[in-house]
C-alpha positions in Angstrom: 92.2 124.3 126.5 93.9 122.9 123.0 91.4 122.4 120.4 91.6 120.7 116.3 90.2 119.3 113.6 90.9 115.8 114.4 92.3 113.6 117.6 93.2 110.2 117.1 93.3 108.4 120.2 95.1 105.4 121.7 97.2 104.5 118.4 99.7 102.2 118.2 102.0 104.6 116.3 104.9 103.6 113.6 106.0 106.7 112.4 107.6 105.9 109.8 111.2 106.1 111.1 111.5 102.6 111.5 111.2 103.4 115.4 109.7 101.3 117.9 105.7 101.6 118.0 104.3 102.7 121.0 100.7 104.1 122.2 99.8 107.9 121.3 97.0 110.5 120.8 97.7 112.6 117.7 96.3 115.9 116.7 95.5 117.3 113.2 94.8 121.1 112.5 94.2 122.7 109.1 95.9 119.9 107.5 99.1 119.6 109.5 100.3 117.1 112.5 99.7 120.1 115.2 100.3 117.4 118.3 102.3 114.0 118.9 101.2 112.3 122.0 98.7 114.7 122.6 97.4 115.1 126.1 94.1 114.9 127.4 93.3 118.4 127.7 93.1 117.9 123.5 89.9 118.4 122.3 88.9 117.5 118.6 86.1 118.5 116.4 86.3 115.2 115.2 87.4 112.1 117.3 88.4 108.5 116.2 89.0 106.1 118.8 92.1 103.9 117.2 92.6 101.3 119.8 94.5 98.0 118.7 94.9 100.1 114.9 98.1 101.5 113.7 98.5 104.7 112.9 101.4 105.4 110.1 102.1 107.9 107.7 99.8 107.8 104.5 101.9 105.5 102.0 104.0 106.9 99.1 103.8 104.9 95.7 107.3 105.6 94.5 106.5 104.0 90.9 103.0 104.6 89.3 101.7 104.8 85.8 99.0 107.0 87.1 99.5 110.1 85.2 96.6 110.7 83.2 93.9 108.8 86.2 94.9 110.9 88.8 92.7 113.6 86.0 90.1 111.0 84.3 89.7 108.7 87.3 90.8 111.6 90.5 88.8 108.9 93.1 91.8 106.9 92.2 90.3 104.2 94.2 93.3 101.6 93.4 95.3 103.5 95.4 93.0 105.0 98.2 92.2 102.0 99.3 95.4 100.6 100.3 96.2 103.5 102.0 98.0 105.4 99.3 98.6 109.1 99.5 100.9 110.2 97.2 102.0 108.6 93.9 105.0 109.1 91.5 104.3 109.2 88.0 106.0 110.0 84.9 108.1 106.4 85.5 110.2 103.9 83.0 110.5 107.2 80.3 107.1 107.8 79.8 105.0 110.6 81.0 101.7 112.6 79.9 103.7 115.7 79.6 105.1 117.6 78.1 103.6 116.2 74.9 103.6 117.3 71.2 100.7 115.6 69.4 101.8 111.9 67.8 99.6 109.4 66.9 100.0 106.1 67.2 101.9 106.4 70.3 105.4 104.9 70.6 105.6 102.0 72.7 105.4 101.3 75.9 103.1 105.0 76.3 100.1 102.9 75.5 100.4 101.9 79.2 99.3 105.7 80.0 96.0 105.7 77.9 94.9 106.3 74.5 96.4 109.3 72.5 93.3 111.7 73.0 94.7 111.2 76.6 97.8 112.8 75.9 97.1 116.6 75.4 99.6 118.4 78.1 102.0 120.0 76.1 103.7 121.9 78.5 104.7 120.9 82.2 102.3 123.5 83.7 99.5 122.3 81.7 99.7 119.5 83.7 99.9 120.5 86.8 96.9 123.0 86.4 95.0 119.6 85.4 96.0 117.6 88.3 94.9 120.2 90.9 91.3 121.1 88.5 90.5 117.6 89.0 91.6 117.7 92.6 92.6 114.0 93.1 92.1 111.5 96.3 96.4 111.5 96.1 99.2 113.9 96.2 100.9 114.0 92.8 104.4 114.0 92.1 105.5 113.7 88.5 109.1 112.4 86.8 109.3 113.6 83.1 109.8 110.7 80.4 113.1 110.6 78.2 110.7 108.7 75.8 108.5 111.4 75.8 110.7 113.9 75.1 112.7 111.6 72.4 109.0 111.4 70.6 108.7 115.2 70.7 112.0 115.7 68.8 112.7 112.6 66.7 111.8 111.2 63.5 112.1 108.0 64.7 113.1 106.3 67.2 115.5 103.4 66.4 118.4 105.8 66.5 120.3 108.0 68.8 119.9 111.8 68.9 121.4 114.5 67.4 123.1 117.2 69.5 120.2 119.5 68.2 117.8 116.7 69.3 119.5 116.8 72.5 119.0 120.7 73.3 115.6 120.3 72.1 114.9 117.5 75.0 117.4 119.2 77.6 114.8 122.4 76.9 112.0 120.9 77.9 113.4 119.4 80.6 114.9 122.7 81.8 110.9 124.1 81.6 109.5 121.3 83.5 112.2 121.0 86.2 111.4 125.3 86.5 108.2 124.5 87.3 108.3 121.8 90.1 108.8 118.3 88.0 110.7 115.4 90.5 112.9 114.7 87.6 113.8 112.6 84.0 113.1 109.2 83.9 114.3 106.8 81.1 112.8 103.5 79.8 116.1 102.1 78.0 114.6 98.8 77.9 112.0 99.6 75.5 112.5 100.0 71.9 111.6 103.4 71.2 114.5 104.1 74.0 116.6 101.0 73.7 119.4 103.3 70.9 119.8 106.1 73.2 123.6 106.3 73.9 124.8 106.7 77.7 126.2 110.2 76.0 122.2 111.1 74.9 121.2 110.7 78.6 123.5 112.3 80.1 123.1 115.4 77.6 119.4 115.5 78.5 120.0 114.7 82.0 122.8 117.7 82.4 119.7 120.3 84.3 119.1 117.5 86.9 121.9 118.6 89.4 121.3 122.1 89.6 117.8 121.9 89.9 118.1 119.4 93.0 116.4 116.9 90.6 117.0 112.9 90.5 117.3 110.3 88.0 114.7 107.2 87.6 115.7 104.6 85.2 114.0 101.0 83.9 117.1 100.2 83.3 118.6 98.9 80.0 118.3 95.2 80.9 116.7 93.5 83.6 118.2 90.0 82.3 121.4 88.9 81.3 123.0 92.3 80.8 121.9 94.0 84.5 125.1 94.2 85.8 126.4 96.3 83.0 122.9 98.2 83.0 123.6 99.1 86.5 126.8 100.5 85.9 125.6 102.8 83.0 122.7 103.5 85.7 125.7 104.4 88.4 127.3 106.7 85.4 124.2 109.1 84.8 124.6 109.5 88.9 128.3 110.3 88.2 128.7 112.6 85.6 130.1 115.6 85.8 126.6 117.2 87.4 126.5 114.0 89.9 122.3 113.4 90.8 120.6 110.8 92.5 119.7 107.6 91.1 116.9 105.6 91.3 116.5 102.2 89.4 113.1 101.2 89.1 111.9 97.9 90.0 114.6 96.0 90.8 114.7 92.4 89.6 116.3 89.7 88.6 113.9 88.4 85.5 114.0 84.9 83.8 115.1 81.8 85.1 118.7 82.2 83.8 118.6 85.2 85.9 117.2 83.5 89.5 119.5 83.8 92.1 121.7 86.5 90.7 120.2 89.1 93.6 123.2 88.6 95.3 125.7 89.9 92.7 123.1 92.9 91.8 122.7 93.7 95.5 126.3 93.7 96.3 127.1 95.7 93.4 124.2 98.4 94.4 125.9 98.6 97.8 129.7 99.0 96.3 128.3 102.1 94.6 126.3 103.2 97.4 129.3 103.8 99.4 130.4 106.2 96.7 127.4 108.0 95.4 123.0 107.9 96.1 121.8 105.2 94.6 117.9 103.8 96.4 115.5 101.4 94.1 112.1 100.3 94.2 110.2 96.7 93.9 106.8 95.5 93.8 106.1 92.7 96.2 105.0 90.1 93.4 106.9 87.4 91.1 105.2 88.0 88.3 105.8 91.6 85.7 103.7 93.3 83.2 103.8 95.3 80.5 103.4 95.5 77.2 103.6 91.9 74.8 107.3 91.8 74.4 108.6 89.5 72.1 112.1 89.3 73.5 110.6 88.2 76.6 108.6 85.3 75.2 109.7 82.4 77.1 108.3 78.6 77.2 110.1 78.3 80.4 107.3 80.5 82.1 103.9 81.6 82.3 103.0 84.4 80.0 99.3 85.6 80.1 97.5 88.0 78.0 96.0 91.1 79.5 94.9 92.5 76.5 95.6 92.2 72.6 94.3 94.7 69.7 93.7 92.1 66.9 92.4 89.5 69.2 90.7 90.7 72.4 88.7 87.5 72.7 91.9 85.9 74.5 91.8 88.6 77.7 92.7 86.3 80.3 94.4 83.7 78.8 98.1 82.0 78.5 100.2 82.4 75.9 100.7 79.0 75.9 97.2 77.8 76.0 96.4 80.1 72.8 99.5 79.2 71.5 98.2 75.6 71.6 94.7 76.4 70.3 96.2 78.2 67.2 98.8 74.9 66.3 101.5 77.4 66.7 104.4 78.2 68.6 104.3 80.6 71.7 106.5 83.2 69.7 104.2 82.8 66.6 101.6 83.4 68.9 102.9 86.6 70.5 103.4 87.7 67.4 99.6 87.8 65.8 98.5 89.3 69.1 100.7 92.4 69.3 99.7 95.1 70.0 99.1 93.7 73.2 99.8 93.7 77.1 101.0 90.7 78.9 101.9 89.7 82.7 104.9 87.7 82.6 105.7 85.2 85.4 108.7 85.6 85.5 111.0 86.1 89.3 111.7 83.9 91.9 110.2 84.3 95.0 113.5 83.9 97.0 114.8 86.9 94.6 112.0 89.6 95.7 112.2 88.6 99.3 116.0 89.7 98.8 115.6 92.7 97.1 112.3 94.0 98.8 114.8 93.1 102.2 117.8 95.4 101.3 118.0 98.6 103.3 118.0 101.2 100.0 114.4 99.6 98.6 111.5 101.3 98.9 108.0 99.8 97.3 106.4 100.9 94.2 103.5 99.7 92.9 104.2 99.7 89.1 100.7 99.3 88.5 98.9 100.2 85.1 95.5 101.6 85.6 94.2 101.5 81.9 94.9 97.6 81.6 91.6 95.6 81.5 92.9 92.6 83.9 95.2 94.3 85.6 98.4 93.2 87.6 97.3 92.6 91.0 99.9 95.1 92.0 97.9 97.9 90.9 95.3 97.2 93.8 97.3 95.4 96.3 101.1 96.4 96.3 100.9 98.2 99.4 99.2 96.1 102.2 100.8 92.6 100.7 103.3 94.0 101.9 102.1 94.4 105.7 99.5 91.3 105.3 102.1 88.8 103.5 105.7 90.0 103.7 106.0 91.6 106.8 103.3 89.5 109.5 103.2 86.1 107.6 107.1 85.9 105.9 108.4 87.5 108.6 110.9 89.3 106.6 110.9 92.0 108.6 109.3 93.7 111.2 106.1 96.4 110.5 107.8 99.3 111.2 110.5 98.5 109.1 107.6 97.5 106.6 106.0 100.9 107.1 109.4 103.2 106.7 109.3 101.0 103.5 106.6 103.1 102.2 106.4 106.3 104.2 109.7 107.8 105.5 112.5 106.2 102.7 110.3 107.1 100.0 109.6 111.2 101.7 113.3 111.0 102.2 114.7 109.4 98.9 111.9 112.1 96.8 113.3 114.7 98.8 109.5 115.1 100.5 110.4 117.0 103.6 106.8 117.5 105.3 105.9 113.9 104.5 106.3 110.3 105.3 106.6 111.0 109.2 104.2 111.5 112.0 105.9 115.0 113.0 104.5 118.1 114.5 104.2 120.4 111.3 104.0 117.6 109.1 101.0 117.1 106.3 98.5 115.1 107.6 98.7 112.7 105.1 97.8 109.6 107.6 96.7 105.7 107.4 95.2 103.8 110.1 95.1 100.0 109.8 95.0 97.1 111.5 97.9 95.4 111.9 95.9 92.0 112.5 94.1 91.8 109.3 95.6 94.1 106.3 96.1 92.3 103.8 96.0 91.9 99.8 92.4 91.2 98.5 93.6 91.0 94.9 94.6 88.2 92.7 95.5 87.0 89.6 92.1 86.2 88.5 90.1 88.4 90.4 93.1 91.6 90.5 91.0 94.4 90.9 89.5 93.6 94.5 90.1 96.4 97.1 92.4 95.2 100.2 91.3 94.8 103.9 92.1 96.3 107.0 92.5 99.4 105.8 90.0 101.5 107.9 90.7 105.2 107.7 93.0 107.8 105.2 93.4 110.9 105.4 95.0 112.9 103.1 96.3 116.5 103.6 93.9 116.0 106.9 90.8 115.5 104.9 89.1 112.4 105.6 89.2 110.2 102.3 88.2 106.7 103.8 86.0 106.4 107.2 85.4 103.0 108.8 86.3 101.5 105.8 84.1 103.3 103.3 85.7 105.7 100.6 84.1 108.9 100.9 83.3 112.0 99.0 85.9 114.3 100.0 89.0 114.1 97.9 92.5 116.4 99.4 95.3 115.5 97.2 97.0 118.1 94.8 100.4 118.6 92.6 103.1 118.4 95.2 105.9 120.4 93.6 110.0 119.2 93.8 111.0 120.5 97.2 114.8 119.6 97.3 117.9 116.8 96.4 116.6 113.1 96.8 119.2 111.9 99.6 
């Protein structure tokens, strides 16, 4: 009689591959999936009746800014309660390591927390801190180009010299040797906008031999988006080719609404010749630092925090400007530094991007924002509940695939993202009829609904909808080329 630690009986299995659902019993032993379609002879130390519920791989959040959160708040409730079992940190060119102390932090590193949190001088220091914290989710980490620039440049409004490129490349090389996933850039931000393509290519040179990837918050998501995409593809096509991941793909601003047809056509053209994927979040608003270049009176901009004027948190920029008898641009200047949510996307564009077969799901949530965008708490159930069940943008196996199997393959995770024998037991059990996001624009920190059980490396982290005290996450080193 075969025995296991956990036996999940009668689940509707959606295995992450995109295949049709089927009823199955799944056995877990020592943190791994021991048997799929276990027969009646199997016995589990713990048994879960999953009748009427979907069992899927744990969701992989391909785009986060949880770099310090996984250490400081290792319970990771915003992600765990969505069914997320793995997060990718170090996106948009900013990472918590390797960091040489700098105060003040360059924009937008403030998104990762206060300067005191940036204490990981080497990538191994960061790995040790993650594992010591024992977070509830697994962690993969990119190295941020802006972080490297801040380490080695006296000012960031210029291109790096050859010596500075060499120094940045050496730090990236060291991180890659210790399991970093790859390099990320945030070329849209002023702290990296002056970096040339040659600078990026020089820093990125070690990626190919390491089997690592290049992720980018492109230089433009507005009028010049097609040029920005071509620049991103050029990094991937260099003499040392690497897989490219375009972060939070969107067409921002009313002047660009509808252009996703051209954007996705260019993406398909590039994908015929090289490896390119994208991620996106399922909302029509973005969130970041307050940026004067994004102030547009045609869209709603809501201030989430302001250092000189904390009393305006939660108010719209239009409301603040009217109260001060100023233009919105004048008010924005007075509020800085600050954070903002920009309602700058077309619903049809979001649907078109999300539906594309090369697009994964990433939350891009900002855990240190006092009034965060609801994507921090709601991204993955929103895809399942709103976009799949309600809007019928795609079927449930496709939705799950975009959050599991596709993500794992893109990130080079060979033993996660699918329910297969021998794979890590990162699992989510949810109700397909009720799963949905509960976080809203006015109440953005509400846990999602319909998530019944979550296991991370076989550890029960949510049981019957209740978070346990057990945490099973760990740092995951890079395994192979993204595909």
